Backbone as CSV, one residue per row, in Angstrom:
resi,resn,N_x,N_y,N_z,CA_x,CA_y,CA_z,C_x,C_y,C_z
1,UNK,8.997,-25.842,19.862,10.094,-25.870,19.194,9.560,-25.935,17.607
2,UNK,10.934,-24.951,17.226,11.125,-24.900,15.968,10.992,-26.904,14.770
3,UNK,9.571,-26.191,13.473,10.364,-27.525,13.235,11.735,-27.714,12.090
4,UNK,12.106,-26.727,12.174,13.559,-26.068,11.436,14.159,-26.897,12.351
5,UNK,14.501,-27.546,11.219,16.896,-28.418,11.768,17.968,-26.802,12.585
6,UNK,18.145,-26.644,13.906,18.937,-26.353,13.761,20.856,-25.653,12.365
7,UNK,20.502,-27.030,11.990,21.415,-27.125,10.876,21.713,-25.751,10.172
8,UNK,19.887,-25.929,9.750,19.953,-24.662,9.195,19.813,-23.320,9.941
9,UNK,19.055,-22.610,10.625,19.272,-22.039,11.521,20.359,-21.835,12.319
10,UNK,21.836,-22.371,12.162,22.933,-22.188,12.625,24.098,-21.864,10.989
11,UNK,23.792,-22.308,9.938,24.151,-22.046,8.712,24.541,-19.991,8.522
12,UNK,25.763,-20.116,8.562,25.954,-18.523,7.992,25.223,-17.870,6.483
13,UNK,24.683,-18.966,5.192,23.908,-18.547,5.137,22.423,-18.315,5.031
14,UNK,21.957,-18.714,6.686,20.464,-17.887,7.448,20.077,-16.824,7.552
15,UNK,20.874,-16.051,7.319,20.143,-14.552,7.177,19.874,-14.050,5.970
16,UNK,20.494,-14.172,4.547,20.981,-14.385,3.755,19.039,-14.716,3.400
17,UNK,18.035,-16.210,3.710,17.183,-16.655,3.468,16.378,-16.639,3.895
18,UNK,16.508,-15.743,5.212,15.202,-15.045,5.814,15.023,-13.116,5.271
19,UNK,16.363,-12.593,5.390,15.981,-11.413,4.311,15.246,-12.030,2.790
20,UNK,16.277,-12.728,1.833,15.181,-13.808,0.587,13.497,-13.406,0.928
21,UNK,13.736,-14.134,2.410,12.346,-14.756,2.079,10.984,-13.798,2.933
22,UNK,11.302,-12.748,2.897,10.477,-11.191,4.035,10.536,-10.886,2.670
23,UNK,11.709,-10.460,1.970,10.931,-9.562,0.696,10.492,-10.648,-0.624
24,UNK,10.182,-11.136,-0.357,8.503,-12.105,-1.494,7.784,-11.175,-1.137
25,UNK,6.839,-10.626,-2.140,5.732,-10.005,-1.841,4.727,-11.017,-1.394
26,UNK,4.400,-12.084,-1.809,3.282,-12.998,-0.101,4.101,-13.241,0.431
27,UNK,4.863,-13.098,1.027,5.340,-13.995,2.983,4.667,-13.199,3.739
28,UNK,4.454,-12.014,3.900,3.625,-12.241,5.518,2.268,-12.542,4.646
29,UNK,1.738,-12.589,3.328,0.131,-13.119,3.989,0.245,-15.007,3.982
30,UNK,2.007,-15.596,2.918,1.450,-17.013,3.433,2.226,-17.688,4.980
31,UNK,2.313,-16.876,6.133,2.743,-16.718,7.014,1.197,-16.740,7.455
32,UNK,0.900,-15.930,7.625,-0.883,-15.255,8.084,-1.569,-16.533,7.765
33,UNK,-1.544,-17.193,7.427,-2.045,-18.493,6.486,-1.811,-19.626,6.962
34,UNK,-0.697,-20.209,7.369,0.047,-20.946,7.997,-0.576,-21.286,8.593
35,UNK,-0.141,-19.474,10.008,-0.647,-19.518,12.095,-1.867,-19.750,11.461
36,UNK,-2.876,-19.348,10.467,-4.830,-19.420,11.196,-4.996,-20.613,10.383
37,UNK,-4.471,-21.363,9.319,-5.116,-22.677,8.484,-4.408,-23.824,9.150
38,UNK,-3.626,-23.591,8.659,-2.749,-24.885,8.618,-1.895,-25.510,9.883
39,UNK,-1.726,-24.988,10.734,-1.541,-25.139,11.964,-3.151,-25.321,12.952
40,UNK,-3.631,-25.034,12.629,-4.634,-25.729,12.813,-5.436,-26.953,12.419
41,UNK,-4.490,-27.335,11.307,-5.270,-29.028,10.638,-3.893,-29.260,10.812
42,UNK,-3.176,-29.524,9.892,-2.023,-29.941,11.155,-0.902,-28.812,12.131
43,UNK,-0.731,-29.334,13.483,0.527,-28.223,13.905,1.886,-28.473,13.223
44,UNK,1.686,-29.922,13.065,3.797,-30.060,12.614,4.070,-30.294,11.598
45,UNK,3.170,-29.597,11.180,3.540,-29.640,8.835,5.002,-29.605,8.905
46,UNK,5.658,-30.814,8.194,7.138,-30.174,8.073,7.399,-29.358,6.741
47,UNK,9.058,-28.326,6.237,8.652,-27.669,5.885,7.960,-27.931,4.204
48,UNK,8.598,-29.221,3.603,8.731,-29.626,2.718,7.134,-29.831,2.303
49,UNK,6.359,-30.912,2.822,5.567,-30.458,3.083,4.624,-28.955,2.767
50,UNK,4.946,-28.012,3.201,4.232,-26.965,3.274,4.235,-26.224,2.010
51,UNK,5.766,-26.642,1.925,5.893,-25.912,0.762,5.276,-26.904,-0.906
52,UNK,5.001,-28.224,-0.372,3.910,-28.355,-1.605,2.896,-27.779,-1.887
53,UNK,2.402,-27.834,-0.572,0.662,-27.798,0.168,0.182,-25.886,-0.324
54,UNK,1.984,-25.401,-0.760,0.761,-24.098,-0.727,1.750,-23.456,-1.916
55,UNK,2.840,-24.548,-3.090,3.160,-24.024,-3.864,4.458,-23.292,-3.336
56,UNK,4.847,-23.409,-2.636,5.897,-21.934,-1.582,6.951,-22.643,-1.979
57,UNK,8.409,-21.972,-2.092,9.834,-22.163,-1.836,10.226,-23.050,-1.149
58,UNK,10.884,-23.842,-1.073,11.644,-24.552,0.563,11.342,-23.883,1.138
59,UNK,12.243,-22.406,1.294,12.957,-21.585,1.288,12.039,-20.473,2.524
60,UNK,11.541,-20.416,1.377,10.439,-20.026,1.861,9.219,-20.499,3.401
61,UNK,9.327,-21.778,3.302,8.038,-22.847,4.069,9.295,-22.476,5.436
62,UNK,10.113,-22.603,4.886,11.979,-22.968,6.233,12.140,-21.804,7.153
63,UNK,11.650,-20.557,6.707,11.633,-18.960,7.118,10.156,-19.529,7.915
64,UNK,9.067,-19.081,7.270,7.898,-19.365,8.197,7.358,-20.287,9.097
65,UNK,8.069,-21.770,9.216,7.965,-21.863,10.020,8.967,-22.177,11.254
66,UNK,10.174,-21.754,10.826,10.558,-20.996,12.087,10.488,-19.696,13.278
67,UNK,9.513,-18.883,12.259,9.869,-17.985,12.957,7.873,-17.448,13.751
68,UNK,7.197,-18.977,13.030,5.992,-19.122,14.483,6.468,-20.386,14.634
69,UNK,7.213,-21.413,14.513,7.376,-21.799,16.126,7.867,-20.710,16.940
70,UNK,9.285,-19.707,16.410,9.630,-18.626,17.741,8.796,-18.389,18.477
71,UNK,7.361,-17.923,17.260,6.575,-16.647,18.352,6.243,-17.305,19.099
72,UNK,5.298,-18.846,18.923,5.152,-19.320,19.676,5.808,-19.982,20.509
73,UNK,7.231,-20.442,20.295,7.590,-20.638,21.916,8.052,-19.422,22.860
74,UNK,7.897,-17.827,22.281,7.420,-16.555,22.706,6.521,-16.668,24.078
75,UNK,4.853,-17.615,23.491,3.887,-17.417,23.788,3.400,-17.849,24.312
76,UNK,4.011,-19.477,24.936,4.245,-20.039,25.946,5.617,-21.407,25.714
77,UNK,5.820,-20.222,27.026,7.614,-21.132,26.648,8.148,-22.175,28.143
78,UNK,7.245,-22.759,28.248,7.128,-23.901,28.898,6.157,-24.785,28.356
79,UNK,6.013,-25.560,27.863,4.933,-27.214,26.550,4.741,-28.150,27.682
80,UNK,5.479,-28.652,28.509,5.144,-29.459,29.690,4.422,-28.777,30.227
81,UNK,3.802,-27.665,30.180,3.007,-27.111,30.957,1.676,-27.349,31.021
82,UNK,1.254,-27.803,29.539,0.165,-28.179,28.716,0.128,-29.839,28.609
83,UNK,-0.137,-30.266,30.070,0.483,-31.714,29.976,-1.004,-32.151,29.441
84,UNK,-0.626,-33.949,29.091,-2.111,-33.754,28.861,-2.842,-34.724,30.335
85,UNK,-2.061,-35.332,31.090,-2.464,-34.974,32.660,-2.181,-33.768,33.863
86,UNK,-2.552,-32.264,33.344,-2.466,-30.885,33.896,-4.370,-30.902,33.834
87,UNK,-5.353,-31.865,33.629,-6.310,-31.564,33.378,-7.461,-32.193,34.827
88,UNK,-6.100,-33.109,35.227,-6.969,-34.061,36.781,-7.934,-32.891,37.767
């Protein structure tokens, strides 16, 4: 599940925010950094914390976290399969 509120994603302005974030020159580099470095350190990073940590707009942080959350869901559609008791 993405850490981005569904209120944002369901807003009619969400596609505009996504287009704006994608147009930022450093967007793909920020997204890659978050997926490879930030998520290893703190996988449940909040959008506001990510924005402050990287010095990026909150909107960009929202889009990055949403997209990475969707990618994680596609790679592991059943998060319950990785339960702590599965190592028995």
